[in-house]
py3Dmol code that shows the C-alpha trace and the ligand (Angstrom):
import py3Dmol

protein = """\
ATOM      1  CA  MET A   1       0.064  -0.042   0.000  1.00  0.00           C
ATOM      2  CA  LYS A   2       1.763   3.007  -1.077  1.00  0.00           C
ATOM      3  CA  SER A   3      -0.242   5.821   0.715  1.00  0.00           C
ATOM      4  CA  LYS A   4       0.392   4.096   4.153  1.00  0.00           C
ATOM      5  CA  ALA A   5       2.156   7.128   5.488  1.00  0.00           C
ATOM      6  CA  LEU A   6      -0.564   9.480   4.427  1.00  0.00           C
ATOM      7  CA  ILE A   7      -3.370   7.193   5.775  1.00  0.00           C
ATOM      8  CA  ASN A   8      -1.356   6.964   9.043  1.00  0.00           C
ATOM      9  CA  LEU A   9      -1.668  10.764   9.124  1.00  0.00           C
ATOM     10  CA  LEU A  10      -5.339  10.858   8.302  1.00  0.00           C
ATOM     11  CA  GLN A  11      -6.533   8.001  10.295  1.00  0.00           C
ATOM     12  CA  ASP A  12      -7.875  10.350  13.120  1.00  0.00           C
ATOM     13  CA  GLY A  13     -10.653  11.360  10.668  1.00  0.00           C
ATOM     14  CA  LYS A  14      -9.950  14.907  11.225  1.00  0.00           C
ATOM     15  CA  ILE A  15      -9.409  17.632   8.284  1.00  0.00           C
ATOM     16  CA  HIS A  16      -5.747  17.992   7.639  1.00  0.00           C
ATOM     17  CA  SER A  17      -4.457  20.875   5.228  1.00  0.00           C
ATOM     18  CA  GLY A  18      -2.243  19.986   2.190  1.00  0.00           C
ATOM     19  CA  GLU A  19       0.427  22.153   3.620  1.00  0.00           C
ATOM     20  CA  SER A  20       0.477  20.482   7.219  1.00  0.00           C
ATOM     21  CA  LEU A  21       0.582  16.924   5.193  1.00  0.00           C
ATOM     22  CA  ALA A  22       3.249  18.179   2.939  1.00  0.00           C
ATOM     23  CA  GLN A  23       5.315  19.339   5.854  1.00  0.00           C
ATOM     24  CA  SER A  24       4.866  16.019   7.876  1.00  0.00           C
ATOM     25  CA  LEU A  25       5.394  13.834   4.928  1.00  0.00           C
ATOM     26  CA  GLY A  26       8.446  15.968   3.562  1.00  0.00           C
ATOM     27  CA  VAL A  27       7.107  16.371   0.099  1.00  0.00           C
ATOM     28  CA  SER A  28       5.492  19.156  -1.859  1.00  0.00           C
ATOM     29  CA  ARG A  29       1.728  19.839  -1.834  1.00  0.00           C
ATOM     30  CA  THR A  30       1.446  18.550  -5.258  1.00  0.00           C
ATOM     31  CA  ALA A  31       3.091  15.187  -4.258  1.00  0.00           C
ATOM     32  CA  VAL A  32       0.471  15.190  -1.468  1.00  0.00           C
ATOM     33  CA  TRP A  33      -2.374  15.569  -3.939  1.00  0.00           C
ATOM     34  CA  LYS A  34      -0.885  12.624  -5.888  1.00  0.00           C
ATOM     35  CA  GLN A  35      -0.762  10.487  -2.763  1.00  0.00           C
ATOM     36  CA  ILE A  36      -4.408  11.348  -2.094  1.00  0.00           C
ATOM     37  CA  ARG A  37      -5.248   9.998  -5.488  1.00  0.00           C
ATOM     38  CA  ARG A  38      -3.379   6.796  -4.618  1.00  0.00           C
ATOM     39  CA  ALA A  39      -5.025   6.648  -1.395  1.00  0.00           C
ATOM     40  CA  VAL A  40      -8.465   6.553  -3.186  1.00  0.00           C
ATOM     41  CA  ASP A  41      -7.089   4.009  -5.840  1.00  0.00           C
ATOM     42  CA  ASP A  42      -6.203   1.866  -2.706  1.00  0.00           C
ATOM     43  CA  GLY A  43      -9.847   1.951  -1.689  1.00  0.00           C
ATOM     44  CA  TYR A  44      -9.826   4.716   0.797  1.00  0.00           C
ATOM     45  CA  GLU A  45     -12.550   7.422   0.803  1.00  0.00           C
ATOM     46  CA  VAL A  46     -11.012  10.856   1.090  1.00  0.00           C
ATOM     47  CA  ALA A  47     -12.913  13.919   1.246  1.00  0.00           C
ATOM     48  CA  THR A  48     -11.623  17.150  -0.336  1.00  0.00           C
ATOM     49  CA  VAL A  49     -12.869  19.994   2.069  1.00  0.00           C
ATOM     50  CA  ARG A  50     -12.713  23.219   0.111  1.00  0.00           C
ATOM     51  CA  GLY A  51      -9.920  25.833   1.604  1.00  0.00           C
ATOM     52  CA  LYS A  52      -9.275  23.369   4.487  1.00  0.00           C
ATOM     53  CA  GLY A  53      -7.640  20.133   3.310  1.00  0.00           C
ATOM     54  CA  TYR A  54      -8.585  16.600   3.265  1.00  0.00           C
ATOM     55  CA  GLN A  55     -10.324  14.393   5.526  1.00  0.00           C
ATOM     56  CA  LEU A  56     -10.536  10.560   5.625  1.00  0.00           C
ATOM     57  CA  LEU A  57     -13.809   9.130   5.544  1.00  0.00           C
ATOM     58  CA  THR A  58     -12.993   5.264   5.636  1.00  0.00           C
ATOM     59  CA  PRO A  59     -12.345   3.922   9.229  1.00  0.00           C
ATOM     60  CA  VAL A  60      -8.919   2.541   9.323  1.00  0.00           C
ATOM     61  CA  ASP A  61      -7.367  -0.089  11.575  1.00  0.00           C
ATOM     62  CA  LEU A  62      -3.525   0.167  10.613  1.00  0.00           C
ATOM     63  CA  LEU A  63      -1.098  -2.451  11.745  1.00  0.00           C
ATOM     64  CA  ASP A  64       1.940  -0.835  13.334  1.00  0.00           C
ATOM     65  CA  ALA A  65       4.898  -3.290  14.279  1.00  0.00           C
ATOM     66  CA  GLY A  66       5.718  -0.947  17.292  1.00  0.00           C
ATOM     67  CA  GLU A  67       2.308  -0.874  18.599  1.00  0.00           C
ATOM     68  CA  ILE A  68       1.944  -4.642  18.575  1.00  0.00           C
ATOM     69  CA  LEU A  69       5.365  -5.158  20.029  1.00  0.00           C
ATOM     70  CA  GLU A  70       4.488  -2.828  23.038  1.00  0.00           C
ATOM     71  CA  GLY A  71       1.279  -5.248  23.739  1.00  0.00           C
ATOM     72  CA  ILE A  72       3.234  -8.123  23.759  1.00  0.00           C
ATOM     73  CA  ALA A  73       4.821  -9.196  27.306  1.00  0.00           C
ATOM     74  CA  PRO A  74       8.496  -8.394  27.577  1.00  0.00           C
ATOM     75  CA  GLU A  75       9.660 -11.878  28.138  1.00  0.00           C
ATOM     76  CA  VAL A  76       7.852 -12.706  25.027  1.00  0.00           C
ATOM     77  CA  ARG A  77       8.859 -10.069  23.148  1.00  0.00           C
ATOM     78  CA  ALA A  78      12.574 -10.568  23.745  1.00  0.00           C
ATOM     79  CA  GLY A  79      12.346 -13.901  21.730  1.00  0.00           C
ATOM     80  CA  LEU A  80      10.354 -12.856  18.768  1.00  0.00           C
ATOM     81  CA  LYS A  81      11.036 -12.090  15.246  1.00  0.00           C
ATOM     82  CA  LEU A  82       8.107  -9.862  14.185  1.00  0.00           C
ATOM     83  CA  THR A  83       7.452  -9.046  10.558  1.00  0.00           C
ATOM     84  CA  VAL A  84       4.683  -6.847   9.521  1.00  0.00           C
ATOM     85  CA  LEU A  85       3.634  -6.818   5.915  1.00  0.00           C
ATOM     86  CA  ASP A  86       1.580  -4.807   3.581  1.00  0.00           C
ATOM     87  CA  GLU A  87       0.781  -7.700   1.382  1.00  0.00           C
ATOM     88  CA  VAL A  88       2.026 -11.333   1.175  1.00  0.00           C
ATOM     89  CA  ASP A  89       0.905 -14.666  -0.281  1.00  0.00           C
ATOM     90  CA  SER A  90       0.316 -16.452   2.812  1.00  0.00           C
ATOM     91  CA  THR A  91       1.543 -15.511   6.331  1.00  0.00           C
ATOM     92  CA  ASN A  92       2.252 -19.321   6.964  1.00  0.00           C
ATOM     93  CA  ALA A  93       4.467 -19.509   3.740  1.00  0.00           C
ATOM     94  CA  GLU A  94       6.343 -16.367   4.811  1.00  0.00           C
ATOM     95  CA  VAL A  95       7.292 -17.825   8.036  1.00  0.00           C
ATOM     96  CA  ILE A  96       8.249 -20.881   6.502  1.00  0.00           C
ATOM     97  CA  ARG A  97      10.687 -18.807   4.231  1.00  0.00           C
ATOM     98  CA  GLN A  98      11.987 -16.815   6.911  1.00  0.00           C
ATOM     99  CA  TRP A  99      12.444 -19.519   9.367  1.00  0.00           C
ATOM    100  CA  GLN A 100      16.306 -20.040   9.899  1.00  0.00           C
ATOM    101  CA  PRO A 101      17.169 -23.531  10.993  1.00  0.00           C
ATOM    102  CA  GLY A 102      18.548 -23.774  14.306  1.00  0.00           C
ATOM    103  CA  SER A 103      17.671 -20.351  15.183  1.00  0.00           C
ATOM    104  CA  SER A 104      15.928 -19.747  18.696  1.00  0.00           C
ATOM    105  CA  GLU A 105      13.902 -16.890  17.603  1.00  0.00           C
ATOM    106  CA  ILE A 106      10.251 -17.378  17.318  1.00  0.00           C
ATOM    107  CA  PRO A 107       9.224 -15.953  13.833  1.00  0.00           C
ATOM    108  CA  VAL A 108       5.928 -14.039  13.545  1.00  0.00           C
ATOM    109  CA  CYS A 109       4.353 -12.725  10.408  1.00  0.00           C
ATOM    110  CA  ILE A 110       1.250 -10.564  10.358  1.00  0.00           C
ATOM    111  CA  ALA A 111       0.166  -9.006   6.941  1.00  0.00           C
ATOM    112  CA  ASP A 112      -2.546  -6.656   5.946  1.00  0.00           C
ATOM    113  CA  CYS A 113      -3.895  -8.793   3.244  1.00  0.00           C
ATOM    114  CA  GLN A 114      -3.087 -12.031   1.713  1.00  0.00           C
ATOM    115  CA  THR A 115      -3.123 -12.981  -1.983  1.00  0.00           C
ATOM    116  CA  ALA A 116      -3.138 -16.636  -1.429  1.00  0.00           C
ATOM    117  CA  GLY A 117      -4.524 -17.222   2.111  1.00  0.00           C
ATOM    118  CA  ARG A 118      -4.637 -20.877   2.958  1.00  0.00           C
ATOM    119  CA  GLY A 119      -7.487 -22.676   4.911  1.00  0.00           C
ATOM    120  CA  ARG A 120      -7.605 -26.070   6.258  1.00  0.00           C
ATOM    121  CA  ARG A 121      -8.479 -28.913   3.617  1.00  0.00           C
ATOM    122  CA  GLY A 122      -6.993 -27.014   0.699  1.00  0.00           C
ATOM    123  CA  LYS A 123      -9.470 -24.166   0.875  1.00  0.00           C
ATOM    124  CA  ALA A 124      -8.640 -20.564   0.085  1.00  0.00           C
ATOM    125  CA  TRP A 125      -8.805 -18.078   3.020  1.00  0.00           C
ATOM    126  CA  GLN A 126     -10.504 -14.993   2.049  1.00  0.00           C
ATOM    127  CA  SER A 127      -7.967 -12.280   3.187  1.00  0.00           C
ATOM    128  CA  PRO A 128      -9.249  -8.577   2.153  1.00  0.00           C
ATOM    129  CA  ARG A 129      -6.939  -5.775   2.779  1.00  0.00           C
ATOM    130  CA  GLY A 130      -7.219  -3.937   6.070  1.00  0.00           C
ATOM    131  CA  GLU A 131     -10.207  -5.927   7.229  1.00  0.00           C
ATOM    132  CA  ASN A 132      -8.995  -8.852   9.191  1.00  0.00           C
ATOM    133  CA  LEU A 133      -6.122 -10.438  11.198  1.00  0.00           C
ATOM    134  CA  TYR A 134      -3.742 -12.620   9.354  1.00  0.00           C
ATOM    135  CA  LEU A 135      -1.301 -13.857  11.649  1.00  0.00           C
ATOM    136  CA  SER A 136       1.571 -16.904  11.630  1.00  0.00           C
ATOM    137  CA  ILE A 137       3.767 -18.029  14.292  1.00  0.00           C
ATOM    138  CA  GLY A 138       6.522 -20.747  14.270  1.00  0.00           C
ATOM    139  CA  LEU A 139       6.710 -22.924  17.125  1.00  0.00           C
ATOM    140  CA  THR A 140       9.189 -25.626  18.095  1.00  0.00           C
ATOM    141  CA  PHE A 141       8.797 -28.775  20.323  1.00  0.00           C
ATOM    142  CA  HIS A 142      10.892 -31.373  21.709  1.00  0.00           C
ATOM    143  CA  GLY A 143       9.923 -34.921  21.848  1.00  0.00           C
ATOM    144  CA  GLY A 144       9.014 -35.744  18.261  1.00  0.00           C
ATOM    145  CA  PHE A 145       5.643 -35.383  16.279  1.00  0.00           C
ATOM    146  CA  ALA A 146       3.861 -37.432  18.955  1.00  0.00           C
ATOM    147  CA  VAL A 147       4.109 -34.572  21.493  1.00  0.00           C
ATOM    148  CA  LEU A 148       1.839 -32.237  19.086  1.00  0.00           C
ATOM    149  CA  ASP A 149      -1.432 -34.590  19.712  1.00  0.00           C
ATOM    150  CA  GLY A 150      -3.877 -31.774  20.880  1.00  0.00           C
ATOM    151  CA  LEU A 151      -1.830 -28.760  19.823  1.00  0.00           C
ATOM    152  CA  SER A 152      -4.555 -27.586  17.479  1.00  0.00           C
ATOM    153  CA  LEU A 153      -6.971 -27.635  20.573  1.00  0.00           C
ATOM    154  CA  VAL A 154      -4.529 -25.792  22.750  1.00  0.00           C
ATOM    155  CA  LEU A 155      -4.325 -23.089  20.249  1.00  0.00           C
ATOM    156  CA  GLY A 156      -8.067 -22.667  19.882  1.00  0.00           C
ATOM    157  CA  VAL A 157      -8.439 -22.367  23.437  1.00  0.00           C
ATOM    158  CA  ALA A 158      -5.506 -19.810  23.532  1.00  0.00           C
ATOM    159  CA  VAL A 159      -7.197 -17.671  20.854  1.00  0.00           C
ATOM    160  CA  ALA A 160     -10.419 -17.769  22.424  1.00  0.00           C
ATOM    161  CA  ASN A 161      -8.934 -16.599  25.743  1.00  0.00           C
ATOM    162  CA  ALA A 162      -7.135 -13.771  23.954  1.00  0.00           C
ATOM    163  CA  LEU A 163     -10.334 -12.655  22.200  1.00  0.00           C
ATOM    164  CA  GLU A 164     -12.205 -12.944  25.527  1.00  0.00           C
ATOM    165  CA  SER A 165      -9.626 -10.974  27.327  1.00  0.00           C
ATOM    166  CA  LEU A 166     -10.179  -7.845  24.850  1.00  0.00           C
ATOM    167  CA  GLY A 167     -14.151  -8.062  25.799  1.00  0.00           C
ATOM    168  CA  ALA A 168     -15.581 -10.671  23.074  1.00  0.00           C
ATOM    169  CA  GLN A 169     -18.038 -13.121  24.851  1.00  0.00           C
ATOM    170  CA  SER A 170     -19.342 -16.469  24.317  1.00  0.00           C
ATOM    171  CA  ILE A 171     -16.394 -17.605  22.161  1.00  0.00           C
ATOM    172  CA  GLY A 172     -17.096 -21.271  21.021  1.00  0.00           C
ATOM    173  CA  LEU A 173     -14.721 -23.655  19.370  1.00  0.00           C
ATOM    174  CA  LYS A 174     -15.649 -26.303  16.818  1.00  0.00           C
ATOM    175  CA  TRP A 175     -13.478 -29.130  16.833  1.00  0.00           C
ATOM    176  CA  PRO A 176     -10.802 -29.187  16.112  1.00  0.00           C
ATOM    177  CA  ASN A 177      -9.842 -25.614  16.276  1.00  0.00           C
ATOM    178  CA  ASP A 178     -12.303 -23.320  14.519  1.00  0.00           C
ATOM    179  CA  ILE A 179     -13.294 -20.108  16.408  1.00  0.00           C
ATOM    180  CA  PHE A 180     -17.139 -19.579  16.391  1.00  0.00           C
ATOM    181  CA  LEU A 181     -19.605 -17.097  17.689  1.00  0.00           C
ATOM    182  CA  PRO A 182     -23.542 -17.761  17.736  1.00  0.00           C
ATOM    183  CA  GLY A 183     -23.615 -15.940  14.350  1.00  0.00           C
ATOM    184  CA  GLY A 184     -21.230 -18.052  12.585  1.00  0.00           C
ATOM    185  CA  LYS A 185     -17.531 -18.814  12.069  1.00  0.00           C
ATOM    186  CA  LEU A 186     -15.129 -16.134  13.456  1.00  0.00           C
ATOM    187  CA  GLY A 187     -11.969 -17.446  12.501  1.00  0.00           C
ATOM    188  CA  GLY A 188      -9.727 -20.488  11.818  1.00  0.00           C
ATOM    189  CA  ILE A 189      -6.432 -22.039  12.743  1.00  0.00           C
ATOM    190  CA  LEU A 190      -4.231 -23.526  10.176  1.00  0.00           C
ATOM    191  CA  VAL A 191      -1.535 -26.082  11.663  1.00  0.00           C
ATOM    192  CA  GLU A 192       1.059 -26.877   9.206  1.00  0.00           C
ATOM    193  CA  LEU A 193       4.108 -29.215  10.150  1.00  0.00           C
ATOM    194  CA  GLN A 194       7.446 -27.909   8.969  1.00  0.00           C
ATOM    195  CA  GLY A 195       9.275 -31.057   9.795  1.00  0.00           C
ATOM    196  CA  GLU A 196      11.962 -32.503  11.994  1.00  0.00           C
ATOM    197  CA  LEU A 197      14.816 -30.110  12.444  1.00  0.00           C
ATOM    198  CA  GLN A 198      16.806 -32.708  14.340  1.00  0.00           C
ATOM    199  CA  GLU A 199      16.280 -35.852  16.088  1.00  0.00           C
ATOM    200  CA  GLY A 200      13.036 -35.261  18.394  1.00  0.00           C
ATOM    201  CA  VAL A 201      12.837 -31.339  17.544  1.00  0.00           C
ATOM    202  CA  VAL A 202       9.883 -30.432  15.634  1.00  0.00           C
ATOM    203  CA  GLN A 203       8.687 -27.208  14.035  1.00  0.00           C
ATOM    204  CA  VAL A 204       5.148 -26.187  13.382  1.00  0.00           C
ATOM    205  CA  ILE A 205       3.615 -23.142  11.734  1.00  0.00           C
ATOM    206  CA  ALA A 206       0.192 -21.985  13.343  1.00  0.00           C
ATOM    207  CA  GLY A 207      -1.663 -19.563  11.069  1.00  0.00           C
ATOM    208  CA  ILE A 208      -4.575 -17.627  12.534  1.00  0.00           C
ATOM    209  CA  GLY A 209      -7.084 -15.864  10.732  1.00  0.00           C
ATOM    210  CA  ILE A 210      -9.802 -13.820  12.600  1.00  0.00           C
ATOM    211  CA  ASN A 211     -12.550 -11.741  11.162  1.00  0.00           C
ATOM    212  CA  VAL A 212     -12.282  -8.347  12.482  1.00  0.00           C
ATOM    213  CA  HIS A 213     -14.023  -5.558  10.394  1.00  0.00           C
ATOM    214  CA  MET A 214     -15.065  -7.650   7.321  1.00  0.00           C
ATOM    215  CA  SER A 215     -18.713  -6.884   6.593  1.00  0.00           C
ATOM    216  CA  GLU A 216     -19.102  -8.633   3.317  1.00  0.00           C
ATOM    217  CA  ALA A 217     -17.571 -11.615   1.577  1.00  0.00           C
ATOM    218  CA  ASP A 218     -18.356 -13.167  -1.839  1.00  0.00           C
ATOM    219  CA  SER A 219     -17.111 -16.675  -1.649  1.00  0.00           C
ATOM    220  CA  VAL A 220     -17.296 -17.890   2.083  1.00  0.00           C
ATOM    221  CA  ASP A 221     -19.262 -21.313   1.944  1.00  0.00           C
ATOM    222  CA  GLN A 222     -20.643 -21.181   5.275  1.00  0.00           C
ATOM    223  CA  PRO A 223     -22.310 -18.622   7.872  1.00  0.00           C
ATOM    224  CA  TRP A 224     -19.526 -16.390   9.203  1.00  0.00           C
ATOM    225  CA  THR A 225     -19.439 -13.151  11.511  1.00  0.00           C
ATOM    226  CA  SER A 226     -16.812 -10.631  12.555  1.00  0.00           C
ATOM    227  CA  LEU A 227     -15.559  -9.183  15.994  1.00  0.00           C
ATOM    228  CA  ALA A 228     -17.152  -5.592  14.766  1.00  0.00           C
ATOM    229  CA  SER A 229     -20.443  -6.994  13.692  1.00  0.00           C
ATOM    230  CA  ALA A 230     -20.659  -9.055  16.954  1.00  0.00           C
ATOM    231  CA  PHE A 231     -19.760  -6.628  19.039  1.00  0.00           C
ATOM    232  CA  PRO A 232     -20.315  -3.369  17.596  1.00  0.00           C
ATOM    233  CA  GLY A 233     -19.962  -1.316  20.834  1.00  0.00           C
ATOM    234  CA  GLN A 234     -16.301  -1.861  20.668  1.00  0.00           C
ATOM    235  CA  GLU A 235     -13.356  -0.658  18.932  1.00  0.00           C
ATOM    236  CA  TRP A 236     -11.431  -3.493  17.355  1.00  0.00           C
ATOM    237  CA  SER A 237      -7.881  -2.927  16.641  1.00  0.00           C
ATOM    238  CA  ARG A 238      -6.098  -5.732  14.793  1.00  0.00           C
ATOM    239  CA  GLY A 239      -2.860  -4.761  16.437  1.00  0.00           C
ATOM    240  CA  ARG A 240      -4.140  -5.321  19.989  1.00  0.00           C
ATOM    241  CA  ILE A 241      -5.900  -8.533  18.966  1.00  0.00           C
ATOM    242  CA  ALA A 242      -2.269  -9.763  17.541  1.00  0.00           C
ATOM    243  CA  ALA A 243      -0.664  -8.780  20.591  1.00  0.00           C
ATOM    244  CA  ALA A 244      -3.165 -10.633  22.935  1.00  0.00           C
ATOM    245  CA  ILE A 245      -3.007 -13.722  20.741  1.00  0.00           C
ATOM    246  CA  ILE A 246       0.812 -13.934  20.536  1.00  0.00           C
ATOM    247  CA  ASN A 247       0.811 -13.590  24.579  1.00  0.00           C
ATOM    248  CA  ALA A 248      -1.934 -16.300  24.895  1.00  0.00           C
ATOM    249  CA  ILE A 249      -0.352 -18.780  22.345  1.00  0.00           C
ATOM    250  CA  HIS A 250       3.172 -18.314  24.166  1.00  0.00           C
ATOM    251  CA  ASP A 251       1.630 -19.069  27.626  1.00  0.00           C
ATOM    252  CA  ALA A 252      -0.386 -21.935  26.364  1.00  0.00           C
ATOM    253  CA  THR A 253       2.155 -23.583  24.358  1.00  0.00           C
ATOM    254  CA  LYS A 254       4.672 -23.065  27.345  1.00  0.00           C
ATOM    255  CA  ILE A 255       2.122 -25.105  29.417  1.00  0.00           C
ATOM    256  CA  PHE A 256       1.430 -27.652  26.869  1.00  0.00           C
ATOM    257  CA  ALA A 257       5.159 -28.435  26.218  1.00  0.00           C
ATOM    258  CA  ASP A 258       5.655 -28.771  30.008  1.00  0.00           C
ATOM    259  CA  VAL A 259       2.829 -30.887  31.033  1.00  0.00           C
ATOM    260  CA  GLY A 260       0.722 -31.837  27.896  1.00  0.00           C
ATOM    261  CA  PHE A 261      -2.796 -31.555  26.892  1.00  0.00           C
ATOM    262  CA  SER A 262      -4.321 -32.264  30.565  1.00  0.00           C
ATOM    263  CA  ASP A 263      -4.887 -28.498  31.635  1.00  0.00           C
ATOM    264  CA  PHE A 264      -6.605 -27.684  28.227  1.00  0.00           C
ATOM    265  CA  ARG A 265      -9.056 -30.431  28.115  1.00  0.00           C
ATOM    266  CA  GLY A 266     -11.584 -28.708  30.420  1.00  0.00           C
ATOM    267  CA  PRO A 267     -11.309 -25.281  29.066  1.00  0.00           C
ATOM    268  CA  TRP A 268     -11.836 -26.883  25.572  1.00  0.00           C
ATOM    269  CA  GLN A 269     -14.796 -28.609  26.415  1.00  0.00           C
ATOM    270  CA  SER A 270     -16.673 -25.877  28.023  1.00  0.00           C
ATOM    271  CA  ARG A 271     -16.510 -24.016  24.631  1.00  0.00           C
ATOM    272  CA  ASP A 272     -17.393 -27.261  22.547  1.00  0.00           C
ATOM    273  CA  ILE A 273     -20.103 -26.184  20.011  1.00  0.00           C
ATOM    274  CA  PHE A 274     -21.027 -29.704  19.137  1.00  0.00           C
ATOM    275  CA  ARG A 275     -21.791 -31.148  22.623  1.00  0.00           C
ATOM    276  CA  GLY A 276     -25.189 -32.622  22.749  1.00  0.00           C
ATOM    277  CA  LYS A 277     -25.784 -32.000  19.237  1.00  0.00           C
ATOM    278  CA  THR A 278     -26.564 -34.704  16.415  1.00  0.00           C
ATOM    279  CA  ILE A 279     -23.356 -34.785  14.083  1.00  0.00           C
ATOM    280  CA  HIS A 280     -21.864 -36.757  11.577  1.00  0.00           C
ATOM    281  CA  ALA A 281     -18.357 -37.704  10.689  1.00  0.00           C
ATOM    282  CA  ARG A 282     -16.476 -39.693   7.971  1.00  0.00           C
ATOM    283  CA  SER A 283     -18.610 -38.447   5.252  1.00  0.00           C
ATOM    284  CA  GLY A 284     -21.815 -39.549   7.045  1.00  0.00           C
ATOM    285  CA  GLU A 285     -20.379 -42.892   7.731  1.00  0.00           C
ATOM    286  CA  LEU A 286     -20.780 -42.225  11.344  1.00  0.00           C
ATOM    287  CA  GLU A 287     -23.529 -40.553  12.973  1.00  0.00           C
ATOM    288  CA  GLY A 288     -24.196 -39.719  16.872  1.00  0.00           C
ATOM    289  CA  THR A 289     -24.226 -36.891  19.471  1.00  0.00           C
ATOM    290  CA  GLY A 290     -21.227 -35.153  20.326  1.00  0.00           C
ATOM    291  CA  GLU A 291     -19.866 -35.955  23.647  1.00  0.00           C
ATOM    292  CA  GLY A 292     -16.756 -33.631  23.879  1.00  0.00           C
ATOM    293  CA  ILE A 293     -13.063 -34.686  23.771  1.00  0.00           C
ATOM    294  CA  ASP A 294     -11.167 -37.523  25.110  1.00  0.00           C
ATOM    295  CA  GLU A 295      -7.616 -36.973  27.225  1.00  0.00           C
ATOM    296  CA  THR A 296      -5.706 -36.676  23.866  1.00  0.00           C
ATOM    297  CA  GLY A 297      -7.846 -34.398  22.061  1.00  0.00           C
ATOM    298  CA  ASN A 298      -9.845 -36.828  19.727  1.00  0.00           C
ATOM    299  CA  TYR A 299     -13.632 -35.910  19.496  1.00  0.00           C
ATOM    300  CA  LEU A 300     -16.131 -38.466  20.959  1.00  0.00           C
ATOM    301  CA  VAL A 301     -19.334 -39.295  19.130  1.00  0.00           C
ATOM    302  CA  ARG A 302     -21.752 -41.327  20.661  1.00  0.00           C
ATOM    303  CA  SER A 303     -23.896 -43.737  18.365  1.00  0.00           C
ATOM    304  CA  ALA A 304     -25.839 -46.685  18.738  1.00  0.00           C
ATOM    305  CA  ASP A 305     -22.500 -48.679  18.484  1.00  0.00           C
ATOM    306  CA  GLY A 306     -20.981 -46.896  21.684  1.00  0.00           C
ATOM    307  CA  VAL A 307     -18.628 -43.997  21.884  1.00  0.00           C
ATOM    308  CA  THR A 308     -16.310 -43.567  18.970  1.00  0.00           C
ATOM    309  CA  PRO A 309     -13.043 -41.320  18.999  1.00  0.00           C
ATOM    310  CA  VAL A 310     -12.435 -39.438  15.975  1.00  0.00           C
ATOM    311  CA  ARG A 311      -8.925 -38.204  15.349  1.00  0.00           C
ATOM    312  CA  ALA A 312      -8.122 -34.670  14.161  1.00  0.00           C
ATOM    313  CA  GLY A 313      -6.915 -34.770  10.652  1.00  0.00           C
ATOM    314  CA  GLU A 314      -8.909 -35.260   7.449  1.00  0.00           C
ATOM    315  CA  ILE A 315     -12.150 -35.859   8.903  1.00  0.00           C
ATOM    316  CA  SER A 316     -14.561 -33.061   9.535  1.00  0.00           C
ATOM    317  CA  LEU A 317     -17.422 -33.097  11.731  1.00  0.00           C
ATOM    318  CA  ARG A 318     -20.715 -31.502  10.803  1.00  0.00           C
ATOM    319  CA  VAL A 319     -23.871 -30.896  12.748  1.00  0.00           C
ATOM    320  CA  ARG A 320     -26.551 -32.881  10.931  1.00  0.00           C
ATOM    321  CA  SER A 321     -28.982 -30.532   9.006  1.00  0.00           C
TER     322      SER A 321
END
"""
ligand_1 = """\
16
BTN
C -9.453 -22.541 8.387
O -9.747 -23.070 7.264
O -10.273 -22.492 9.076
C -8.141 -22.158 8.821
C -7.727 -20.584 8.291
C -6.420 -20.070 8.583
C -6.200 -18.771 7.978
C -4.926 -18.205 8.349
S -4.757 -16.454 8.011
C -3.221 -16.453 8.408
C -2.458 -17.793 8.053
N -2.015 -17.650 6.748
C -2.813 -18.642 5.834
O -2.407 -18.668 4.565
N -3.549 -19.207 6.546
C -3.581 -18.935 7.935
"""
view = py3Dmol.view(width=600, height=400)
view.addModel(protein, "pdb")
view.setStyle({"model": 0}, {"cartoon": {"style": "trace"}})
view.addModel(ligand_1, "xyz")
view.setStyle({"model": 1}, {"stick": {}})
view.zoomTo()
view.show()
């Protein structure tokens, strides 16, 4: 986004004279005018107020690396490598590209928009500019791939906690790790295995997408909602949400690495949107009632044949319609 510096100055919604903008940006008034044109091309609504200057009419929620870092606990911030981008194919892909083998830094990438956002099961993730949060974090675990059982669910609990700490209520979780509100899907988590760095040291990329301001989307194939539409009385800032999620993931994955999944079973169950509902899995082969998760995070479906655990992976659970 070429007009970012200008938008930064205009984001308070007040009228700014061409002269003051030119001074702040260190350019001529003609150059300011050109930047205004570019901002309009970028999709911003900028009013020209005769004899006074320019006023931004579109509400903006810019991503600022400094502000995000300020919201992160100092002990977490110290080990983090944060990259904030205007545009990227996928923040998950960017973390994979940036991750230095053997580096102890935790890579985090946040982008204003994604051109090839990835969802679970090969689907695309709608990633319009400036609307939502697109965040990926690289995580390292010791003990081989087996220690990752339940990680997806742990991340869901961490994200739900972070959103609730900022004032969202009734955050539900759809197994294994979709973030839900009564109005529909609010966000999703894509966990991708990077591989085994050395014997027993495994690397994972957790990509989190949260609908923040989005009010329309053409090709989303299920009911969805956003924080701004579900909680309109609140001012939602993508930077503050990002910082809260990074803090929560750091704390949760530390507990998970130390003691495993057990501490997360209760918090996950209390948000389970399938509990007591008639659901089907394995493309309809298994049908029954949602009974929550077992001690490793498998989903339990009660049917006439008893209770069947369903493993996270390819299988999706759906409420029977
Ligand atoms: C899902 O399908 O529910 C998971 C969606 C995950 C989307 C996020 S947005 C940030 C990160 N980068 C991606 O390409 N995907 C994840």
